C-alpha positions as CSV (number, residue, x, y, z in Angstrom):
1,X,11.7,29.7,-11.4
2,X,9.2,28.0,-9.1
3,X,7.4,26.5,-12.0
4,X,10.5,24.6,-12.9
5,X,9.8,22.5,-9.7
6,X,6.9,20.9,-11.7
7,X,9.4,19.5,-14.3
8,X,10.6,16.4,-12.3
9,X,7.1,15.2,-11.5
10,X,5.8,15.8,-15.0
11,X,8.8,13.9,-16.5
12,X,8.2,11.0,-14.1
13,X,4.5,10.8,-14.9
14,X,5.1,11.0,-18.7
15,X,7.9,8.4,-18.6
16,X,5.9,6.0,-16.4
17,X,2.9,6.3,-18.7
18,X,4.9,5.6,-21.8
19,X,7.2,2.9,-20.5
20,X,5.1,1.3,-17.6
21,X,8.4,1.1,-15.7
22,X,8.2,3.1,-12.4
23,X,11.7,2.7,-11.0
24,X,13.7,4.1,-14.0
25,X,11.0,6.8,-14.5
26,X,11.4,8.0,-10.8
27,X,15.2,8.0,-11.2
28,X,15.0,10.1,-14.4
29,X,12.6,12.4,-12.6
30,X,15.1,12.9,-9.7
31,X,17.9,13.4,-12.1
32,X,16.1,16.0,-14.0
33,X,15.5,17.9,-10.8
34,X,19.1,17.8,-9.8
35,X,20.1,19.0,-13.3
36,X,17.8,22.0,-12.9
37,X,19.2,22.7,-9.4
38,X,22.9,22.2,-9.9
39,X,23.7,21.7,-13.6
40,X,24.8,18.4,-15.3
41,X,27.9,17.5,-13.3
42,X,26.6,18.8,-10.0
43,X,23.2,17.2,-10.7
44,X,24.8,13.8,-11.1
45,X,26.6,14.2,-7.8
46,X,23.4,15.3,-6.1
47,X,21.3,12.3,-7.0
48,X,23.2,10.1,-4.5
49,X,22.9,12.9,-1.9
50,X,19.1,13.0,-2.1
51,X,18.8,9.2,-2.0
52,X,21.1,9.0,1.1
53,X,19.2,11.8,2.8
54,X,15.9,10.0,2.2
55,X,17.3,6.8,3.8
56,X,19.0,8.5,6.7
57,X,15.8,10.3,7.8
58,X,14.8,8.6,11.1
59,X,11.1,8.0,10.3
60,X,11.9,6.8,6.8
61,X,14.4,4.3,8.2
62,X,11.7,2.9,10.5
63,X,9.4,2.6,7.5
64,X,12.0,0.6,5.5
65,X,12.9,-1.6,8.4
66,X,9.4,-2.7,9.2
67,X,8.5,-3.2,5.6
68,X,11.5,-5.6,5.3
69,X,10.5,-7.2,8.6
70,X,6.9,-7.7,7.4
71,X,8.3,-9.3,4.2
72,X,10.5,-11.7,6.3
73,X,7.6,-12.7,8.6
74,X,5.3,-13.4,5.6
75,X,8.0,-15.6,4.0
76,X,8.5,-17.5,7.3
77,X,4.8,-18.3,7.6
78,X,4.6,-19.5,4.0
79,X,7.8,-21.6,4.3
80,X,6.5,-23.4,7.5
81,X,3.3,-24.7,5.9
82,X,1.0,-22.2,7.6
83,X,-0.8,-21.1,4.4
84,X,-1.1,-24.5,2.9
85,X,-2.3,-25.9,6.2
86,X,-5.0,-23.3,6.6
87,X,-6.0,-23.9,2.9
88,X,-6.5,-27.5,3.6
89,X,-8.9,-26.8,6.5
90,X,-10.9,-24.1,4.7
91,X,-11.2,-26.4,1.6
92,X,-13.3,-28.8,3.6
93,X,-16.0,-26.1,4.2
94,X,-16.1,-24.2,0.9
95,X,-18.2,-25.6,-2.0
96,X,-19.3,-22.6,-4.0
97,X,-17.8,-19.5,-5.7
98,X,-19.7,-17.2,-3.3
99,X,-18.2,-19.2,-0.4
100,X,-14.7,-18.7,-1.8
101,X,-15.3,-15.0,-2.2
102,X,-16.7,-14.8,1.3
103,X,-13.6,-16.5,2.7
104,X,-11.4,-14.0,0.9
105,X,-13.1,-11.3,3.0
106,X,-12.9,-13.4,6.2
107,X,-9.2,-14.2,5.9
108,X,-8.4,-10.5,6.1
109,X,-8.8,-11.0,9.8
110,X,-5.6,-13.0,10.0
111,X,-3.7,-11.7,6.9
112,X,-4.3,-8.0,7.4
113,X,-0.7,-7.0,8.3
114,X,0.6,-6.9,4.7
115,X,-1.4,-6.5,1.5
116,X,1.0,-8.7,-0.5
117,X,0.9,-11.4,2.1
118,X,-2.9,-11.3,2.1
119,X,-3.0,-11.6,-1.7
120,X,-0.5,-14.5,-1.8
121,X,-2.0,-16.3,1.2
122,X,-5.7,-16.1,0.1
123,X,-4.8,-16.7,-3.5
124,X,-2.8,-19.8,-2.6
125,X,-5.6,-21.0,-0.3
126,X,-8.6,-20.3,-2.6
127,X,-7.3,-20.7,-6.2
128,X,-7.3,-24.5,-6.2
129,X,-10.8,-24.6,-4.7
130,X,-12.0,-22.0,-7.3
131,X,-10.7,-24.3,-10.1
132,X,-12.8,-27.2,-8.6
133,X,-16.0,-25.2,-8.5
134,X,-15.3,-23.6,-11.9
135,X,-15.8,-20.1,-10.5
136,X,-14.9,-16.8,-12.1
137,X,-11.2,-16.0,-11.8
138,X,-11.7,-12.4,-12.9
139,X,-14.2,-11.9,-10.1
140,X,-11.9,-13.5,-7.6
141,X,-8.9,-11.3,-8.7
142,X,-11.1,-8.2,-8.2
143,X,-12.1,-9.3,-4.7
144,X,-8.5,-10.1,-3.9
145,X,-7.5,-6.6,-4.8
146,X,-10.2,-4.9,-2.7
147,X,-9.7,-7.1,0.4
148,X,-5.9,-6.8,0.2
149,X,-5.7,-3.1,-0.4
150,X,-8.8,-1.1,0.3
151,X,-9.7,-2.9,3.5
152,X,-6.1,-3.0,4.8
153,X,-5.8,0.7,4.2
154,X,-8.4,1.2,6.9
155,X,-6.9,-1.1,9.6
156,X,-5.7,1.1,12.5
157,X,-2.9,-1.1,13.8
158,X,0.0,-3.3,12.8
159,X,0.0,-3.0,9.0
160,X,2.8,-2.1,6.6
161,X,0.5,0.5,5.0
162,X,-0.2,2.2,8.3
163,X,3.5,2.5,9.2
164,X,4.3,4.3,5.9
165,X,1.2,6.5,6.3
166,X,2.2,7.7,9.7
167,X,5.8,8.4,8.7
168,X,4.7,10.3,5.6
169,X,2.3,12.5,7.6
170,X,4.8,13.0,10.4
171,X,7.5,14.2,7.9
172,X,5.1,16.7,6.3
173,X,3.5,18.3,9.4
174,X,6.9,18.8,11.1
175,X,7.4,22.5,12.0
176,X,4.0,23.5,10.4
177,X,2.3,24.4,13.7
178,X,0.1,21.3,13.8
179,X,-0.3,20.0,17.3
180,X,-2.0,16.7,16.8
181,X,0.3,13.7,16.4
182,X,0.6,12.0,13.1
183,X,-1.0,8.7,14.2
184,X,-4.2,10.4,15.4
185,X,-4.4,12.4,12.2
186,X,-4.0,9.2,10.1
187,X,-6.7,7.4,12.1
188,X,-9.1,10.3,11.7
189,X,-8.4,10.5,8.0
190,X,-9.6,7.0,7.4
191,X,-13.2,8.3,7.7
192,X,-12.5,10.6,4.8
193,X,-11.1,7.9,2.5
194,X,-14.3,7.7,0.6
195,X,-12.8,5.7,-2.3
196,X,-11.9,2.8,-0.1
197,X,-15.3,2.7,1.6
198,X,-17.1,2.9,-1.8
199,X,-15.0,0.2,-3.4
200,X,-15.6,-2.1,-0.4
201,X,-19.3,-1.5,-0.8
202,X,-19.1,-2.3,-4.5
203,X,-17.0,-5.4,-3.9
204,X,-19.5,-6.6,-1.2
205,X,-22.3,-6.2,-3.8
206,X,-20.3,-8.2,-6.4
207,X,-19.6,-11.0,-3.8
208,X,-23.3,-11.3,-2.8
209,X,-25.2,-10.3,-6.0
210,X,-22.7,-10.5,-8.8
211,X,-23.6,-7.0,-10.2
212,X,-22.9,-8.2,-13.7
213,X,-19.2,-8.6,-13.1
214,X,-17.6,-9.9,-16.3
215,X,-20.3,-8.7,-18.7
216,X,-19.0,-5.1,-18.6
217,X,-15.5,-4.7,-20.1
218,X,-13.5,-1.7,-21.1
219,X,-10.5,-2.1,-23.4
220,X,-8.8,-5.1,-24.8
221,X,-6.5,-7.5,-22.9
222,X,-3.0,-7.6,-24.2
223,X,-0.2,-10.2,-23.6
224,X,2.0,-8.7,-20.9
225,X,4.8,-11.2,-21.7
226,X,5.5,-9.8,-25.2
227,X,8.4,-7.6,-23.9
228,X,10.2,-10.6,-22.3
229,X,12.2,-13.5,-23.9
230,X,10.9,-17.0,-23.5
231,X,13.9,-17.8,-21.1
232,X,13.0,-14.9,-18.9
233,X,9.3,-16.0,-18.7
234,X,10.4,-19.6,-17.9
235,X,12.8,-18.4,-15.2
236,X,10.0,-16.3,-13.6
237,X,7.7,-19.3,-13.5
238,X,10.4,-21.4,-11.8
239,X,11.1,-18.6,-9.2
240,X,7.4,-18.1,-8.5
241,X,6.6,-21.9,-8.2
242,X,5.4,-22.8,-4.7
243,X,7.3,-25.8,-3.2
244,X,6.0,-27.4,0.0
245,X,9.0,-27.7,2.3
246,X,7.3,-28.6,5.6
247,X,4.1,-30.4,6.6
248,X,0.9,-28.4,6.4
249,X,0.1,-26.7,9.8
250,X,-2.5,-24.0,10.1
251,X,-1.2,-23.1,13.6
252,X,2.0,-21.7,11.8
253,X,-0.2,-19.0,10.4
254,X,-2.6,-18.3,13.3
255,X,0.0,-18.2,16.1
256,X,2.4,-15.7,14.5
257,X,-0.6,-13.4,13.6
258,X,-1.8,-13.5,17.2
259,X,1.7,-12.8,18.5
260,X,1.9,-9.8,16.1
261,X,-1.4,-8.4,17.3
262,X,-0.7,-8.7,21.0
263,X,2.9,-7.5,20.9
264,X,2.1,-4.5,18.7
265,X,-0.7,-3.4,21.1
266,X,1.6,-4.0,24.0
267,X,4.3,-1.8,22.5
268,X,1.8,0.9,21.7
269,X,0.9,1.0,25.4
270,X,4.6,0.7,26.5
271,X,5.8,3.7,24.3
272,X,2.8,5.9,25.2
273,X,2.2,5.2,28.9
274,X,4.8,7.8,30.1
275,X,3.2,10.5,27.9
276,X,-0.4,10.2,29.0
277,X,-2.3,9.9,32.3
278,X,-5.5,8.8,30.6
279,X,-5.0,5.1,31.0
280,X,-4.7,2.5,28.3
281,X,-6.5,4.4,25.6
282,X,-4.6,7.5,26.3
283,X,-1.3,5.6,26.2
284,X,-2.3,4.1,22.8
285,X,-3.1,7.5,21.4
286,X,0.3,8.9,22.6
287,X,2.4,6.0,21.4
288,X,5.5,6.2,19.3
289,X,4.0,4.5,16.4
290,X,7.2,3.7,14.4
291,X,9.0,2.2,17.4
292,X,5.9,0.2,18.4
293,X,5.2,-1.5,15.1
294,X,8.8,-2.3,14.4
295,X,9.3,-3.7,17.9
296,X,6.1,-5.8,17.4
297,X,7.1,-7.3,14.2
298,X,10.7,-8.0,15.3
299,X,9.5,-9.6,18.5
300,X,7.0,-11.7,16.4
301,X,9.8,-12.9,14.1
302,X,12.0,-13.8,17.1
303,X,9.2,-15.8,18.9
304,X,8.0,-17.4,15.7
305,X,11.6,-18.5,14.9
306,X,11.8,-20.2,18.3
307,X,8.5,-21.8,17.7
308,X,9.6,-23.1,14.4
309,X,12.9,-24.4,15.9
310,X,10.8,-26.5,18.4
311,X,9.2,-28.0,15.3
312,X,12.6,-29.1,14.0
313,X,12.8,-26.4,11.3
314,X,16.5,-25.7,11.1
315,X,18.0,-22.4,12.0
316,X,19.7,-22.2,8.6
317,X,16.3,-22.6,6.9
318,X,14.8,-19.9,9.1
319,X,17.7,-17.5,8.3
320,X,17.5,-18.2,4.6
321,X,13.8,-17.3,4.5
322,X,14.1,-14.2,6.6
323,X,16.6,-12.9,4.1
324,X,14.5,-14.1,1.1
325,X,11.4,-12.3,2.6
326,X,13.4,-9.1,2.8
327,X,14.6,-9.5,-0.8
328,X,11.0,-9.9,-1.9
329,X,10.2,-6.3,-1.1
330,X,13.4,-4.8,-2.5
331,X,11.6,-3.2,-5.5
332,X,9.2,-1.4,-3.1
333,X,12.2,-0.2,-1.0
334,X,13.8,1.3,-4.2
335,X,10.5,2.9,-5.2
336,X,10.1,4.5,-1.8
337,X,13.7,5.8,-1.6
338,X,13.3,7.3,-5.1
339,X,9.9,8.8,-4.3
340,X,11.2,10.5,-1.2
341,X,14.2,11.8,-3.2
342,X,11.8,13.1,-5.9
343,X,9.7,14.9,-3.2
344,X,12.9,16.4,-1.7
345,X,14.3,17.7,-5.0
346,X,11.0,19.3,-6.0
347,X,10.6,21.0,-2.7
348,X,14.1,22.4,-3.0
349,X,13.1,23.8,-6.4
350,X,10.2,25.7,-4.7
351,X,7.3,23.3,-5.3
352,X,5.7,24.1,-1.9
353,X,5.9,27.8,-2.6
354,X,3.7,27.4,-5.7
355,X,0.8,26.6,-3.4
356,X,0.7,29.9,-1.7
357,X,-2.3,31.4,0.2
358,X,-3.5,33.6,-2.7
359,X,-3.6,30.6,-5.1
360,X,-5.5,28.4,-2.6
361,X,-8.0,31.2,-1.8
362,X,-8.8,31.6,-5.5
363,X,-10.2,28.1,-5.6
364,X,-13.7,27.5,-4.1
365,X,-13.3,25.5,-0.8
366,X,-16.0,23.1,-1.7
367,X,-14.0,21.9,-4.8
368,X,-10.7,21.3,-3.1
369,X,-11.3,17.8,-1.7
370,X,-12.7,16.5,-5.0
371,X,-9.9,18.3,-6.9
372,X,-7.2,16.7,-4.8
373,X,-8.8,13.3,-5.2
374,X,-9.0,13.5,-9.0
375,X,-5.4,14.8,-9.2
376,X,-4.0,12.1,-6.9
377,X,-6.1,9.3,-8.5
378,X,-5.0,10.3,-12.1
379,X,-1.3,10.3,-11.1
380,X,-1.7,7.1,-9.1
381,X,-3.3,5.3,-12.1
382,X,-0.7,6.6,-14.6
383,X,2.4,5.7,-12.6
384,X,0.9,2.6,-11.0
385,X,2.0,3.1,-7.4
386,X,0.1,4.4,-4.4
387,X,3.2,4.7,-2.3
388,X,5.0,7.0,-4.8
389,X,1.9,9.0,-5.4
390,X,1.3,9.6,-1.7
391,X,4.9,10.8,-1.3
392,X,4.5,13.2,-4.2
393,X,1.1,14.7,-3.4
394,X,1.0,14.7,0.4
395,X,3.2,17.9,0.8
396,X,0.9,19.7,-1.7
397,X,-2.3,18.6,0.0
398,X,-1.1,19.6,3.4
399,X,-0.2,23.1,2.0
400,X,-3.7,23.3,0.7
401,X,-5.1,22.4,4.1
402,X,-3.0,24.9,6.0
403,X,-3.6,27.8,3.5
404,X,-7.4,27.1,3.1
405,X,-8.3,26.2,6.7
406,X,-9.9,22.9,5.6
407,X,-9.8,20.1,8.1
408,X,-6.4,18.4,7.7
409,X,-7.7,14.9,8.3
410,X,-10.1,15.4,5.5
411,X,-7.4,16.5,3.1
412,X,-5.1,13.6,4.2
413,X,-8.0,11.2,3.6
414,X,-8.5,12.4,0.0
415,X,-4.8,11.7,-0.7
416,X,-5.1,8.1,0.6
417,X,-8.2,7.7,-1.5
418,X,-6.6,9.0,-4.7
419,X,-3.5,6.9,-4.3
420,X,-5.5,3.8,-3.7
421,X,-7.0,4.1,-7.3
422,X,-4.0,2.2,-8.6
423,X,-4.5,-0.6,-6.2
424,X,-7.8,-1.7,-7.5
425,X,-6.1,-3.5,-10.5
426,X,-3.2,-5.5,-9.1
427,X,-0.7,-7.6,-11.1
428,X,-0.2,-9.8,-8.0
429,X,-4.0,-10.4,-7.6
430,X,-4.1,-11.4,-11.3
431,X,-1.3,-13.8,-10.9
432,X,-2.7,-15.4,-7.8
433,X,-6.1,-15.8,-9.5
434,X,-4.3,-17.5,-12.5
435,X,-5.4,-14.9,-15.1
436,X,-3.6,-12.4,-17.2
437,X,-3.2,-8.8,-16.0
438,X,-5.0,-7.7,-19.2
439,X,-8.1,-9.8,-18.3
440,X,-8.0,-8.4,-14.7
441,X,-7.8,-4.9,-16.1
442,X,-10.6,-5.0,-18.6
443,X,-13.1,-6.6,-16.3
444,X,-12.3,-4.5,-13.2
445,X,-11.9,-1.1,-14.9
446,X,-15.7,-0.4,-15.2
447,X,-16.1,-0.8,-11.5
448,X,-13.0,1.3,-10.8
449,X,-14.5,4.1,-12.9
450,X,-17.8,3.8,-11.1
451,X,-16.1,3.9,-7.8
452,X,-14.1,7.0,-8.8
453,X,-17.1,8.8,-10.1
454,X,-19.1,8.1,-6.9
455,X,-16.1,9.2,-4.8
456,X,-15.9,12.5,-6.7
457,X,-19.5,13.2,-6.0
458,X,-19.1,12.3,-2.4
459,X,-16.2,14.8,-2.0
460,X,-18.2,17.5,-3.7
461,X,-21.1,16.9,-1.3
462,X,-18.7,16.8,1.6
463,X,-17.2,20.1,0.4
464,X,-20.7,21.7,0.0
465,X,-22.1,20.7,3.4
466,X,-19.0,20.8,5.6
467,X,-16.8,23.6,4.3
């Protein structure tokens, strides 16, 4: 009976691979699990129950709220002319393709809090300049993907990724006898995210030396619009067209980011000071992460809104863009809710009990980190979502850690690494670089494969010398 717990995940993976549509595939996966558990009629009734339970979990609620808040903040900054203003200033200094790629790295310092915001901001800033210097759009799309995903995955404060990571780990170590708090485990796990470090190294080499980018291609680019009608495509172009509403003002980007950084650090200290007597660093380590990051971003939206009101931006305009920013991440919210529901239904079917102590001990310890990376990376690439993959694999990985005695931070790091495989080739990066997703895929895929191979070797070596 326990083996039936694999059915929902397998169905989700197969459907996603065949249809390339994650949300309906996740839904069918959840539905198949409830059918197995409660029959057809009972299963239909239970789908809603699992989704509601996913949303009403306290830590999950925090995750959804600060994702929505980050989306709103990013939209406010774009509306106010912050991105276009910064673009104008940077454009005066950048004259070469290498300079453009260098700025894509540097701008991470002020766009780090959300990967989509980084991609949109840097793409909007640099794409017009790239056209002028006749640079490689494919290379730019690759660097956009690495700087917006792999780097931001390693930032230890005030990012949307980090909030989700801490919530996911906290939910999976609850009542498992693990004494370290989730935030500390996540920060330690960053050292073991070999894939992110290796892809950053490769991208730096491409930025400085080129490394033959564009000459090596795997596959053939296809027209991703062939499934849509002409009217749908035209409507998408109109919806995604950038319209300058207010004068360009780079301070409308820089000031909100500074407020976000300062306020988040403050709330880290505030929520942790009563739990530690080791001063500022001790308070940070003991902070209530979810409360801190949500408080920081809400405070930033509030102060930023007042700042924009002083600039004569109307309250109605501010409200409209706060709502629009939340709407922009609705698909991600749906993916997360369905991912959490899928994880819950598979656990209720006995998924965790499959990974018992005897099974884990039958696998050589040195192979486990590489094995988890390859499994997670394959699933991530097939379904196209790091967030959904992390939710699916993290319970399994932590079971492996507990039953094998392997350092839990190391195992968590391998899960982040595998999930991030799908983030190397990003539809949003392709769009902001003004190329097709197919062109982005065939030019980036050789470097993705190289990074995955090097990461596998690194985990095998880590397993050999540390376990």
